[in-house]
VEXDREN-2710 file (C-alpha; in Angstrom, 1 decimal):
% VEXDREN-2710
k/r/px/py/pz
1/UNK/-9.6/13.1/-38.5
2/UNK/-10.1/14.9/-35.6
3/UNK/-8.3/18.5/-35.9
4/UNK/-9.6/20.8/-32.9
5/UNK/-8.7/20.4/-29.6
6/UNK/-10.9/18.4/-27.3
7/UNK/-10.9/16.3/-23.8
8/UNK/-11.4/13.1/-22.8
9/UNK/-12.7/12.4/-18.9
10/UNK/-11.2/9.6/-16.8
11/UNK/-10.8/9.0/-12.9
12/UNK/-7.8/10.0/-11.0
13/UNK/-5.4/7.6/-9.4
14/UNK/-2.4/9.6/-9.4
15/UNK/-2.2/13.1/-9.3
16/UNK/-0.1/15.6/-11.5
17/UNK/0.4/16.8/-14.5
18/UNK/1.8/15.2/-17.9
19/UNK/2.7/16.8/-21.4
20/UNK/4.2/14.2/-23.5
21/UNK/3.6/11.9/-26.7
22/UNK/1.0/9.2/-26.6
23/UNK/2.5/5.9/-26.6
24/UNK/-0.1/3.3/-27.4
25/UNK/0.4/-0.5/-25.9
26/UNK/-2.2/-2.9/-27.2
27/UNK/-2.1/-4.9/-23.5
28/UNK/-5.8/-6.5/-24.6
29/UNK/-5.7/-10.3/-24.2
30/UNK/-3.8/-11.5/-26.9
31/UNK/-5.4/-14.6/-29.3
32/UNK/-3.2/-17.4/-28.7
33/UNK/-3.5/-20.2/-31.1
34/UNK/-3.9/-23.5/-29.7
35/UNK/-0.9/-26.1/-31.2
36/UNK/-1.0/-29.9/-30.5
37/UNK/2.4/-31.0/-29.5
38/UNK/3.6/-34.6/-30.2
39/UNK/4.5/-36.9/-27.5
40/UNK/8.4/-36.5/-28.2
41/UNK/8.1/-32.9/-28.0
42/UNK/6.2/-32.5/-24.5
43/UNK/9.3/-32.3/-22.1
44/UNK/10.8/-29.6/-24.5
45/UNK/7.9/-27.7/-24.6
46/UNK/7.6/-28.1/-20.5
47/UNK/11.3/-26.7/-20.4
48/UNK/10.5/-24.0/-22.6
49/UNK/7.7/-22.9/-20.1
50/UNK/10.0/-23.5/-17.0
51/UNK/12.5/-21.0/-18.9
52/UNK/9.8/-18.3/-19.3
53/UNK/8.9/-18.6/-15.6
54/UNK/12.3/-18.3/-14.3
55/UNK/13.3/-15.2/-16.6
56/UNK/9.9/-13.7/-15.2
57/UNK/11.1/-14.3/-12.0
58/UNK/14.5/-12.8/-12.6
59/UNK/12.9/-9.7/-14.3
60/UNK/10.5/-9.0/-11.1
61/UNK/13.3/-9.4/-8.5
62/UNK/15.7/-6.9/-10.7
63/UNK/12.3/-4.4/-10.7
64/UNK/11.8/-5.2/-6.8
65/UNK/15.6/-3.9/-6.1
66/UNK/15.1/-1.1/-8.3
67/UNK/11.7/0.0/-6.3
68/UNK/13.8/-0.6/-3.0
69/UNK/16.6/2.1/-4.6
70/UNK/14.0/4.5/-5.3
71/UNK/12.7/4.3/-1.6
72/UNK/9.5/2.7/-3.0
73/UNK/9.0/0.2/-0.4
74/UNK/5.5/-0.8/-0.5
75/UNK/5.8/-1.0/-4.2
76/UNK/8.8/-3.5/-3.5
77/UNK/6.7/-5.6/-1.6
78/UNK/4.1/-5.9/-3.9
79/UNK/6.8/-7.2/-6.6
80/UNK/8.2/-9.5/-3.5
81/UNK/4.9/-11.3/-3.3
82/UNK/4.9/-12.0/-7.0
83/UNK/8.7/-13.5/-6.6
84/UNK/6.8/-16.0/-4.2
85/UNK/3.8/-16.8/-6.3
86/UNK/6.1/-17.7/-9.1
87/UNK/7.2/-20.3/-6.6
88/UNK/3.6/-21.8/-6.2
89/UNK/3.0/-25.5/-6.8
90/UNK/0.1/-23.9/-9.4
91/UNK/2.3/-22.3/-11.5
92/UNK/5.5/-25.4/-11.5
93/UNK/4.1/-29.1/-10.9
94/UNK/0.7/-28.5/-11.8
95/UNK/1.0/-26.4/-14.5
96/UNK/3.7/-28.9/-16.2
97/UNK/1.0/-31.4/-15.6
98/UNK/-1.4/-29.4/-17.5
99/UNK/1.0/-29.7/-20.5
100/UNK/1.4/-33.2/-20.3
101/UNK/-2.3/-34.1/-20.0
102/UNK/-3.6/-31.7/-23.0
103/UNK/-0.3/-32.3/-25.3
104/UNK/-0.7/-28.5/-26.2
105/UNK/1.8/-25.3/-26.8
106/UNK/2.5/-24.2/-23.4
107/UNK/1.3/-20.4/-24.2
108/UNK/-1.9/-21.4/-24.8
109/UNK/-2.2/-23.7/-21.7
110/UNK/-1.1/-21.1/-19.5
111/UNK/-3.2/-18.5/-20.6
112/UNK/-6.3/-20.9/-19.9
113/UNK/-5.2/-22.1/-16.9
114/UNK/-4.5/-19.0/-15.4
115/UNK/-8.0/-17.4/-16.8
116/UNK/-9.7/-20.4/-14.9
117/UNK/-7.5/-19.5/-11.8
118/UNK/-8.5/-15.7/-12.3
119/UNK/-12.0/-16.5/-12.3
120/UNK/-12.2/-18.6/-9.2
121/UNK/-10.6/-15.5/-7.2
122/UNK/-13.4/-13.2/-8.8
123/UNK/-15.8/-15.4/-7.9
124/UNK/-14.5/-15.7/-4.3
125/UNK/-16.6/-14.1/-1.4
126/UNK/-13.5/-13.2/0.6
127/UNK/-12.1/-9.8/-0.5
128/UNK/-8.6/-10.8/-0.3
129/UNK/-8.6/-12.9/-2.8
130/UNK/-10.0/-10.2/-5.4
131/UNK/-6.7/-8.3/-4.8
132/UNK/-4.9/-11.5/-6.1
133/UNK/-6.7/-11.0/-9.4
134/UNK/-4.5/-8.3/-10.3
135/UNK/-1.2/-10.1/-9.0
136/UNK/-2.4/-13.2/-11.4
137/UNK/-2.9/-11.0/-14.5
138/UNK/0.6/-9.2/-14.1
139/UNK/2.6/-12.6/-13.8
140/UNK/0.6/-14.0/-16.6
141/UNK/1.2/-11.3/-18.5
142/UNK/4.9/-11.1/-18.1
143/UNK/5.5/-15.1/-18.7
144/UNK/3.5/-14.7/-21.9
145/UNK/6.1/-12.5/-23.0
146/UNK/8.8/-14.9/-22.9
147/UNK/6.3/-17.5/-24.3
148/UNK/4.7/-15.4/-27.1
149/UNK/6.3/-12.6/-29.0
150/UNK/3.1/-10.9/-30.0
151/UNK/2.3/-10.5/-26.0
152/UNK/5.7/-8.7/-25.7
153/UNK/5.0/-4.8/-24.7
154/UNK/8.1/-2.7/-25.7
155/UNK/9.1/-1.1/-22.5
156/UNK/12.7/-0.9/-23.2
157/UNK/12.2/1.5/-26.1
158/UNK/9.8/4.1/-25.1
159/UNK/10.6/7.5/-26.2
160/UNK/11.7/10.5/-23.6
161/UNK/8.4/11.9/-22.0
162/UNK/5.9/9.0/-23.0
163/UNK/2.3/9.1/-22.0
164/UNK/1.9/5.4/-21.7
165/UNK/-1.8/4.6/-23.0
166/UNK/-3.3/0.9/-22.8
167/UNK/-6.2/-1.0/-21.8
168/UNK/-4.7/-1.7/-18.1
169/UNK/-1.5/-1.4/-16.4
170/UNK/0.2/-4.0/-14.4
171/UNK/2.0/-3.4/-11.2
172/UNK/5.5/-5.0/-12.5
173/UNK/5.0/-2.9/-15.9
174/UNK/4.5/0.7/-13.6
175/UNK/7.9/-0.3/-11.7
176/UNK/9.5/-0.7/-14.5
177/UNK/8.5/2.5/-15.9
178/UNK/11.0/5.4/-15.0
179/UNK/9.8/9.0/-14.6
180/UNK/12.3/10.2/-17.5
181/UNK/10.7/8.1/-20.0
182/UNK/7.1/7.6/-18.6
183/UNK/5.6/10.3/-17.6
184/UNK/2.0/9.4/-17.2
185/UNK/-0.3/6.4/-17.4
186/UNK/-3.6/6.4/-19.4
187/UNK/-5.7/3.2/-19.5
188/UNK/-9.3/1.7/-19.8
189/UNK/-9.0/-0.1/-16.1
190/UNK/-7.8/0.5/-13.1
191/UNK/-8.4/1.0/-9.2
192/UNK/-7.5/3.3/-6.3
193/UNK/-6.0/1.0/-4.2
194/UNK/-4.6/-1.3/-7.0
195/UNK/-1.0/-2.2/-6.8
196/UNK/-0.2/-0.2/-9.9
197/UNK/-2.3/3.0/-8.6
198/UNK/0.0/2.6/-5.1
199/UNK/3.3/2.4/-7.1
200/UNK/2.4/5.2/-9.6
201/UNK/1.5/7.6/-6.6
202/UNK/4.9/6.5/-5.1
203/UNK/6.9/7.1/-8.1
204/UNK/5.3/10.7/-8.5
205/UNK/3.6/9.6/-12.2
206/UNK/0.2/10.9/-12.7
207/UNK/-2.3/8.2/-13.9
208/UNK/-5.7/8.4/-14.9
209/UNK/-8.0/5.6/-15.9
210/UNK/-11.4/4.9/-17.1
211/UNK/-10.8/6.7/-20.3
212/UNK/-12.1/4.7/-23.3
213/UNK/-9.6/6.3/-26.2
214/UNK/-9.9/3.2/-28.4
215/UNK/-12.3/5.3/-30.7
216/UNK/-9.9/7.9/-31.4
217/UNK/-6.6/6.7/-32.2
218/UNK/-6.6/6.7/-35.4
219/UNK/-8.3/10.1/-35.6
220/UNK/-6.0/12.1/-33.7
221/UNK/-3.8/14.4/-35.8
222/UNK/-1.0/15.7/-33.0
223/UNK/0.4/12.8/-31.1
224/UNK/1.4/15.0/-28.2
225/UNK/-1.3/14.9/-25.4
226/UNK/-1.8/16.5/-22.0
227/UNK/-3.0/14.2/-18.8
228/UNK/-4.4/16.4/-15.9
229/UNK/-4.2/14.2/-13.2
230/UNK/-5.9/16.7/-10.8
231/UNK/-9.0/17.4/-12.8
232/UNK/-9.1/14.0/-14.4
233/UNK/-8.7/15.2/-18.0
234/UNK/-7.0/14.1/-21.4
235/UNK/-6.4/16.8/-24.0
236/UNK/-5.7/15.8/-27.5
237/UNK/-4.4/18.1/-30.0
238/UNK/-3.6/20.7/-27.4
239/UNK/-3.4/24.1/-28.8
240/UNK/0.4/26.2/-28.1
241/UNK/-1.5/28.5/-25.5
242/UNK/-3.0/25.1/-23.7
243/UNK/0.5/23.8/-23.5
244/UNK/2.2/26.8/-22.2
245/UNK/-0.7/27.1/-19.6
246/UNK/0.0/23.6/-18.4
247/UNK/3.9/23.9/-18.7
248/UNK/3.6/26.9/-16.1
249/UNK/1.3/25.0/-13.7
250/UNK/3.8/21.9/-14.0
251/UNK/6.8/24.3/-12.9
252/UNK/4.8/25.9/-10.1
253/UNK/3.5/22.6/-8.7
254/UNK/7.5/21.2/-8.9
255/UNK/8.7/24.3/-7.2
256/UNK/6.3/24.3/-4.3
257/UNK/6.4/20.5/-3.5
258/UNK/10.2/20.6/-3.6
259/UNK/10.1/23.7/-1.1
260/UNK/7.7/21.3/1.2
261/UNK/9.8/18.6/1.2
262/UNK/13.0/20.6/2.1
263/UNK/11.4/21.2/5.4
264/UNK/13.0/18.4/7.5
265/UNK/12.9/20.0/10.8
266/UNK/12.4/17.9/14.0
267/UNK/10.6/18.6/17.4
268/UNK/7.3/19.9/15.9
269/UNK/4.9/21.7/17.8
270/UNK/1.7/23.6/16.8
271/UNK/1.6/27.4/16.7
272/UNK/0.6/27.7/19.9
273/UNK/3.3/25.1/21.4
274/UNK/1.9/21.5/21.7
275/UNK/4.2/18.8/21.1
276/UNK/3.3/16.5/18.0
277/UNK/5.1/13.3/17.5
278/UNK/5.1/12.6/13.9
279/UNK/6.6/8.8/13.2
280/UNK/7.0/6.9/10.5
281/UNK/5.3/3.8/8.6
282/UNK/8.4/1.1/7.9
283/UNK/8.2/-2.1/5.9
284/UNK/12.0/-2.8/4.7
285/UNK/15.0/-2.3/6.8
286/UNK/17.4/-2.7/4.2
287/UNK/18.3/1.2/4.0
288/UNK/17.3/3.9/6.4
289/UNK/19.0/6.6/4.1
290/UNK/15.6/7.4/2.9
291/UNK/13.9/7.2/6.0
292/UNK/16.4/9.1/7.9
293/UNK/16.3/11.9/5.1
294/UNK/12.6/12.8/6.2
295/UNK/13.7/12.9/10.3
296/UNK/10.6/10.8/11.5
297/UNK/10.5/11.1/15.3
298/UNK/10.5/7.3/15.6
299/UNK/8.6/4.2/14.2
300/UNK/5.0/4.3/14.6
301/UNK/4.5/1.3/12.5
302/UNK/7.0/-1.5/11.6
303/UNK/5.0/-4.2/10.0
304/UNK/6.7/-7.5/10.7
305/UNK/4.5/-9.9/8.3
306/UNK/7.1/-8.4/5.7
307/UNK/9.9/-10.3/6.9
308/UNK/7.8/-13.6/6.0
309/UNK/6.8/-12.2/2.5
310/UNK/10.3/-11.5/1.8
311/UNK/11.7/-15.0/2.8
312/UNK/8.6/-17.0/1.5
313/UNK/8.5/-18.6/5.3
314/UNK/8.6/-17.6/8.7
315/UNK/12.2/-16.5/9.9
316/UNK/13.4/-18.1/13.0
317/UNK/13.8/-16.6/16.3
318/UNK/17.5/-15.4/15.7
319/UNK/16.5/-14.1/12.1
320/UNK/13.8/-11.9/13.8
321/UNK/15.8/-10.9/16.5
322/UNK/18.9/-9.8/14.0
323/UNK/16.0/-8.0/11.8
324/UNK/14.6/-6.3/15.0
325/UNK/18.2/-5.3/16.5
326/UNK/18.8/-3.5/13.1
327/UNK/16.0/-1.3/13.2
328/UNK/16.2/-0.4/16.9
329/UNK/20.1/0.5/16.4
330/UNK/19.1/2.8/13.7
331/UNK/16.2/4.7/15.4
332/UNK/17.8/4.0/19.0
333/UNK/17.2/7.4/20.4
334/UNK/13.3/7.4/19.1
335/UNK/10.6/4.8/20.3
336/UNK/10.0/1.8/17.7
337/UNK/6.6/0.2/17.7
338/UNK/6.7/-3.3/16.2
339/UNK/3.4/-5.2/15.5
340/UNK/3.5/-8.7/15.4
341/UNK/2.7/-10.8/12.5
342/UNK/-0.6/-9.0/10.9
343/UNK/-1.5/-12.6/9.0
344/UNK/-4.5/-12.8/6.9
345/UNK/-5.7/-14.3/3.4
346/UNK/-4.7/-11.1/1.8
347/UNK/-0.8/-11.2/3.0
348/UNK/-0.3/-15.3/3.5
349/UNK/-1.4/-16.2/0.2
350/UNK/1.3/-14.7/-1.2
351/UNK/4.2/-15.6/1.0
352/UNK/3.4/-19.1/2.9
353/UNK/0.8/-21.2/1.2
354/UNK/0.6/-23.8/3.9
355/UNK/-0.3/-21.5/6.6
356/UNK/-3.3/-19.8/4.2
357/UNK/-4.4/-23.6/3.1
358/UNK/-4.1/-25.3/6.2
359/UNK/-5.6/-23.0/8.7
360/UNK/-6.8/-19.8/7.7
361/UNK/-9.0/-21.0/5.3
362/UNK/-10.6/-23.6/7.5
363/UNK/-11.7/-21.4/10.9
364/UNK/-11.4/-17.9/9.3
365/UNK/-8.3/-17.1/11.8
366/UNK/-6.4/-14.1/11.1
367/UNK/-4.1/-11.5/12.5
368/UNK/-4.2/-12.0/16.2
369/UNK/-6.7/-14.9/16.5
370/UNK/-4.4/-16.6/14.0
371/UNK/-1.3/-16.1/16.8
372/UNK/-3.5/-17.0/19.7
373/UNK/-3.8/-20.5/17.8
374/UNK/-0.5/-20.8/16.5
375/UNK/1.1/-19.7/20.4
376/UNK/4.6/-20.9/19.6
377/UNK/5.3/-18.8/16.4
378/UNK/3.6/-16.0/18.6
379/UNK/5.9/-16.8/21.4
380/UNK/8.9/-17.1/19.5
381/UNK/8.2/-13.8/17.8
382/UNK/7.7/-11.9/21.4
383/UNK/11.1/-13.5/22.6
384/UNK/12.9/-11.9/19.5
385/UNK/11.3/-8.6/19.9
386/UNK/12.1/-8.6/23.6
387/UNK/15.7/-9.4/23.1
388/UNK/15.8/-6.5/20.9
389/UNK/14.2/-4.1/23.2
390/UNK/17.7/-3.8/25.0
391/UNK/18.8/-1.4/21.8
392/UNK/15.8/0.9/22.1
393/UNK/12.7/2.3/23.1
394/UNK/10.4/-0.7/21.8
395/UNK/6.7/-1.4/22.1
396/UNK/4.5/-4.4/21.0
397/UNK/1.4/-3.8/19.0
398/UNK/-1.2/-6.2/18.8
399/UNK/-3.3/-6.0/15.7
400/UNK/-7.1/-6.3/14.7
401/UNK/-8.0/-7.1/18.3
402/UNK/-11.6/-7.5/18.7
403/UNK/-12.3/-8.5/22.3
404/UNK/-10.7/-8.0/25.7
405/UNK/-10.0/-11.7/26.0
406/UNK/-7.9/-12.0/23.1
407/UNK/-6.0/-9.0/24.9
408/UNK/-5.8/-11.0/28.1
409/UNK/-4.5/-14.2/26.5
410/UNK/-2.2/-12.5/24.7
411/UNK/-0.5/-10.7/27.4
412/UNK/-0.6/-14.3/29.5
413/UNK/1.3/-15.7/26.5
414/UNK/3.7/-12.4/26.2
415/UNK/4.6/-13.3/30.1
416/UNK/5.1/-16.7/29.2
417/UNK/7.7/-15.6/26.7
418/UNK/9.7/-13.3/29.2
419/UNK/9.8/-15.9/31.9
420/UNK/11.4/-18.1/29.4
421/UNK/14.0/-15.4/28.8
422/UNK/14.5/-15.0/32.1
423/UNK/14.9/-19.0/32.8
424/UNK/17.7/-18.7/29.9
425/UNK/19.5/-15.9/31.8
426/UNK/18.9/-13.5/29.1
427/UNK/18.4/-9.6/30.5
428/UNK/15.1/-8.0/29.0
429/UNK/13.3/-4.6/29.7
430/UNK/9.6/-4.2/30.5
431/UNK/8.1/-2.6/27.4
432/UNK/4.7/-1.2/26.6
433/UNK/1.9/-2.9/24.8
434/UNK/-0.5/-1.6/22.6
435/UNK/-3.7/-2.2/20.7
436/UNK/-4.5/-1.4/17.2
437/UNK/-8.0/-0.5/16.8
438/UNK/-9.3/-1.5/13.2
439/UNK/-12.7/-3.0/14.0
440/UNK/-15.8/-1.1/14.8
441/UNK/-16.7/-3.8/17.5
442/UNK/-13.1/-2.8/19.1
443/UNK/-13.7/0.7/18.5
444/UNK/-17.1/0.6/20.9
445/UNK/-15.0/-1.4/23.6
446/UNK/-12.1/0.7/23.3
447/UNK/-12.5/1.8/27.1
448/UNK/-12.1/-1.6/28.2
449/UNK/-8.9/-2.1/26.1
450/UNK/-7.4/1.1/27.1
451/UNK/-7.6/0.0/30.5
452/UNK/-5.5/-3.0/30.1
453/UNK/-2.8/-1.7/27.9
454/UNK/-0.3/1.2/27.5
455/UNK/-1.6/3.0/24.4
456/UNK/-3.5/2.4/21.2
457/UNK/-3.1/2.9/17.5
458/UNK/-6.2/3.4/15.3
459/UNK/-5.8/1.5/11.6
460/UNK/-7.7/3.7/9.5
461/UNK/-7.8/1.8/6.7
462/UNK/-9.4/-1.5/7.6
463/UNK/-11.6/0.6/10.1
464/UNK/-13.1/2.5/7.1
465/UNK/-13.4/-0.8/5.3
466/UNK/-15.1/-2.5/8.0
467/UNK/-17.2/0.1/8.8
468/UNK/-18.7/1.2/5.4
469/UNK/-18.6/-2.9/4.7
470/UNK/-16.6/-2.2/1.2
471/UNK/-13.7/-4.1/0.0
472/UNK/-11.1/-1.5/-0.4
473/UNK/-9.0/-3.3/-2.7
474/UNK/-12.1/-3.6/-5.4
475/UNK/-11.9/-1.6/-8.4
476/UNK/-15.7/-0.9/-8.3
477/UNK/-16.0/0.4/-4.8
478/UNK/-13.2/2.9/-5.0
479/UNK/-16.0/5.6/-5.0
480/UNK/-17.8/4.0/-1.9
481/UNK/-14.3/4.2/0.2
482/UNK/-15.6/7.1/2.0
483/UNK/-12.6/8.4/4.3
484/UNK/-15.3/11.5/5.5
485/UNK/-18.2/9.5/6.1
486/UNK/-19.8/10.7/9.4
487/UNK/-19.7/7.5/10.8
488/UNK/-16.1/6.9/10.6
489/UNK/-15.2/10.5/12.2
490/UNK/-17.2/9.5/15.1
491/UNK/-15.6/6.3/15.2
492/UNK/-12.2/7.9/15.2
493/UNK/-13.5/10.4/18.3
494/UNK/-15.2/7.4/20.3
495/UNK/-11.5/5.7/20.0
496/UNK/-9.5/8.7/21.1
497/UNK/-11.6/10.0/23.6
498/UNK/-11.7/6.6/25.5
499/UNK/-7.8/6.3/25.4
500/UNK/-7.4/9.7/26.5
501/UNK/-10.2/9.3/29.7
502/UNK/-8.0/6.3/30.6
503/UNK/-4.7/8.6/30.1
504/UNK/-3.0/6.4/27.6
505/UNK/-1.4/7.8/24.3
506/UNK/-3.8/7.5/20.9
507/UNK/-1.8/7.2/17.8
508/UNK/-3.1/7.3/14.2
509/UNK/-1.4/5.4/11.7
510/UNK/-3.5/4.6/8.6
511/UNK/-3.8/6.6/5.6
512/UNK/-5.7/9.1/7.3
513/UNK/-2.6/10.4/9.4
514/UNK/-0.8/10.4/5.9
515/UNK/-3.4/13.3/4.5
516/UNK/-3.2/16.8/5.1
517/UNK/-6.7/17.3/5.5
518/UNK/-7.4/15.4/8.4
519/UNK/-4.6/16.6/10.6
520/UNK/-6.4/19.4/12.3
521/UNK/-9.4/17.0/12.7
522/UNK/-7.2/14.4/14.6
523/UNK/-5.3/17.1/16.6
524/UNK/-8.5/18.4/17.4
525/UNK/-9.4/15.0/19.0
526/UNK/-6.5/15.5/21.6
527/UNK/-4.3/13.2/18.9
528/UNK/-0.6/14.0/19.3
529/UNK/0.9/10.8/17.4
530/UNK/0.5/10.5/13.6
531/UNK/2.5/7.5/12.0
532/UNK/2.8/8.0/8.3
533/UNK/4.2/7.1/5.1
534/UNK/7.8/8.7/5.1
535/UNK/7.7/11.0/1.8
536/UNK/4.2/12.5/3.6
537/UNK/6.1/13.7/6.8
538/UNK/7.4/17.0/5.4
539/UNK/3.8/18.2/4.2
540/UNK/2.1/17.2/7.5
541/UNK/4.8/18.7/9.4
542/UNK/3.6/22.1/7.5
543/UNK/0.0/22.1/8.9
544/UNK/1.1/21.0/12.4
545/UNK/3.3/24.1/12.7
546/UNK/1.0/26.4/11.4
547/UNK/-2.2/25.6/13.4
548/UNK/-3.3/26.1/16.6
549/UNK/-4.6/23.3/18.9
550/UNK/-7.6/25.7/19.4
551/UNK/-8.3/26.3/15.8
552/UNK/-8.1/22.1/15.3
553/UNK/-10.5/21.7/18.5
554/UNK/-13.0/24.0/16.6
555/UNK/-12.6/22.1/13.1
556/UNK/-13.0/18.8/15.0
557/UNK/-16.3/20.5/16.8
558/UNK/-17.5/21.3/13.3
559/UNK/-17.0/17.9/11.8
560/UNK/-18.8/15.9/14.5
561/UNK/-21.5/18.3/14.0
562/UNK/-22.2/17.5/10.2
563/UNK/-24.3/14.5/8.5
564/UNK/-23.0/14.5/5.3
565/UNK/-19.5/13.1/3.8
566/UNK/-19.0/16.0/1.1
567/UNK/-20.1/18.7/3.9
568/UNK/-17.1/17.2/6.2
569/UNK/-14.6/17.1/3.2
570/UNK/-15.5/20.8/2.5
571/UNK/-14.7/21.7/6.0
572/UNK/-11.2/19.7/6.2
573/UNK/-10.1/21.1/2.8
574/UNK/-10.9/24.7/4.1
575/UNK/-9.0/24.1/7.4
576/UNK/-6.0/23.4/5.7
577/UNK/-6.0/25.6/2.5
578/UNK/-4.6/28.5/4.4
579/UNK/-1.4/26.7/5.3
580/UNK/-0.7/24.8/1.7
581/UNK/-1.1/26.3/-1.6
582/UNK/-3.6/24.9/-3.5
583/UNK/-1.8/23.1/-6.4
584/UNK/-0.2/21.4/-3.4
585/UNK/-3.4/20.5/-1.8
586/UNK/-4.8/19.3/-5.5
587/UNK/-2.6/16.2/-4.8
588/UNK/-4.6/14.8/-2.1
589/UNK/-8.0/15.8/-3.2
END
């Protein structure tokens, strides 16, 4: 027995502090026996599989609604994609054919079938397919829970304040967990950009991974453990004094964070009077109460492709119009930036199988390139947006521009859409058109693009990924996804500078805009529009209100003079720590 207090180190995926009872879940692959099925039992076995798949789909749909009610839109969209996967022919007709062909029990056939599928995804050279591995694993585990009792994870009977310890955590299990019963996750495997980590951060559940606790389970005297989701420590057999210290830290952090969240003032200005627009990124438009509670000054990015993910096919022009109209009516006093379908292999494979297999995998088309090839689809969407523009200050945003000819081609098609509406006798407005800069090549021609559009949005997530040649969804590459790389900082400067030189607004709408450390740097570059995840609006607002523009310019100047990412990180932290308590800042470090 290990009787003294001791620690194990891990990697933080979601920050926070948890004190609770260790609840060990065996989520390793279960050994499922191979059982021969007689010819007369095959259809019964297929029916058993169908029921398991149907029940799994129902579970995921219920969990999706649960996340939507909690205001966790990104997590709900992850599960929306899972729902669509359950309709994939691979899990239906092909799987049933496999049971008939092998005459084996459903759980054995299914596990082997999905393992082969997962291996093919891992071997793919396209990073978008790597992200699907987590989704496939999640659905595999859920279906197996219904087919084989030994696979069932007892989430329904968790004790209060359970710290869940397991080999790996799936997104749907993270969604299933409640903050009341599940106060932390500790796993052997996980990645920062994984869907599970996204959901854990949205729920505010601390999550530490890369912790090998298998050797100490049976030797621990006290089942109460502490998860330090700031320093990446798991403390076993904690002393009473240690528990008291962490209890105090936990209460202090909650009090300070609640205080920040309570500031929802509008009309944000820097301390020396410079106006900064704080906008929101939006995916789901079913419920605006959560969004409005944070008082955004408009929508800086509406991701229309999620209309496809939710429906499982491309919505009609009328269906799109009603969706955009609903968004506009709820934000009618503010600008609304609607990005046209950002369709790529990472998204379409979940929601529209035919497109990914028939077109995208043939010529590599994605996002705007795909839309320029599928002109009828693009024109129909633009018509819907133009009709909705009567209800708000709507702007169109073109994703992943790479050349000036793409922008000109898109403008020609937009004009065709406008003309067709006028021919139909439909009143429309002239609306602004923007380019989303997410590729280094686009950054280098941003001066040319800026001359032919009305505004620019910087998508920092993909910009960093393509600038550093890193798959941001890869578990192993998480540590290399360096937002403070000096090359990234200079790319952002180039885009902002060239946009401003032409006299058009520049907005940042990636995760960089939601991180308080980057606010002084971005303001110092002259960027006065930030579009962020709504729950981060209060803390970004706090930084803006407490800094002067002259201080921000000094921060930007220092950052651009540095050559190392660590040095830049240190400057950024120093620039905001005077405005935000260290315990709050630790949430973002």
